[in-house]
N, C-alpha and C positions, 0 to 999 in steps of 0.2 A: 643662239643655238644652245641647246641643252648640253651639259657636260657629258651625259651618258650617250648622247648621239654621236659623239666623237669616236667612240669605240667602233662604230659600224660605218662611218662615212668613208666611202671609197675602199671599204674592207669587206664588202658583202660576199665576194667570191671566196676569200679565205675563210670566212665564217661558214659559208655553205659547204665548202669542201671539208672543213673540220668536222661538221656534223655528219656529212656523208661518210667520212673515213671512220668515225666512231660507230656508225650504224653498220658499215661493212665489217668492222672487227667483230661486232656482236654476231653477225651472221656466220662469220668464219668460226667462231667459238661454238655455235650450234652445230656446225658441220663436224667439229671435233667430237662432239658427243655421238654423232651418227657413226663416225669412223671408229671410235672406241667400241661401240656396240658391235660393229661388224667384225672387228678383230676378236672380241670375246666370243662371238658366234663361231668363228673359224677355229679358235683354240678348243672350244668345248666339243665341236663336231669332229675334230681331228682330220678335216679335209685339207690336205696340203696343197691341192691344186688351186685353191682359191687364194693362197697366200700371195701369189704374184699380183693379183688384182689389189689386194690390201696394201702391198708395198708401193704400187703405183699411185694409189689414192693418197697414201701418206706423203709421198714426194710432192704431189699436187697441193696437198694441204700446207706443207711447209712453204711452198712458193706463194700461195695465197696469203698466208699469215705474214710473210716477209713484205709483200706488196702493201698489205693493210697497215703494217707497222710503219713503213716508210712514208706512206701517204699521211697518216695521222701525225707523225713527228714533223714532217715538212710544213703542212698547212697549219697545224696548231701553233707552232713556233712563229710562223709568219703572221698569223692573226694576232697573237698576243703582242709581238714586237711592234707591229704597225699601230695597233690600238693604243698601246701605252705611249708611243711616240706622239701620236695625234692628240691624245689627252693632255700630255705634258705641254706640247706647243700651244694648245688652246688656253690652258690655264695661265701659262706664261704671258700670252698676248693679252689676256684679261687683266693681269696684274700690271703690265706695262701701259695699259690704256689709262690708268689712274693719273690724274693731273698732278696730284700732290701726294705722293706715297711717303709716309713718314713712319719711322720706328723710333719713338721717343722714350728714352729712359726705360728700356725694358731690362729688368734685372736678369742676369744669367748667373745661376748658382753652380759652382763647381766644388767638388769634394777634394780636399787636399789632406789626406790622412784622416785625423779625427776632427779637424776644424774645417768649416766651410768658408769660402771666400765669396763675397758679393761683388760682382763686376757689373758696372752700369755702362751700357752702350747707348749712345745717342747718334742716330743717323738720320739725316734729312736729304731727300732727293727731290729736287724741283726742276721743272722744265723751264 
């Protein structure tokens, strides 16, 4: 299985809902432009009777924006968490399938003040 396929394996619902919530948020922001235009028209015309309608639409907008924000936050976090967990598990299983995994004499350099210390690590894992 390809490593990038692990991001979407058993995670398509979260991905689809993340895309949907982002699209939903975009539509709600377009609605914001319409609402602002309506409020500007009310202010310039001086018609106070239409202000009740604008206030109700503003309250509805705030509710729609809150729903969109919650959907986006919930599904995006679930998608990323599950995708990274699956990717990590798959990579770890590929590493553990190796019959003879060796890390031989890999130098690790650490800085101690102005001088550097060379530490040599030798690790052999055999089944």
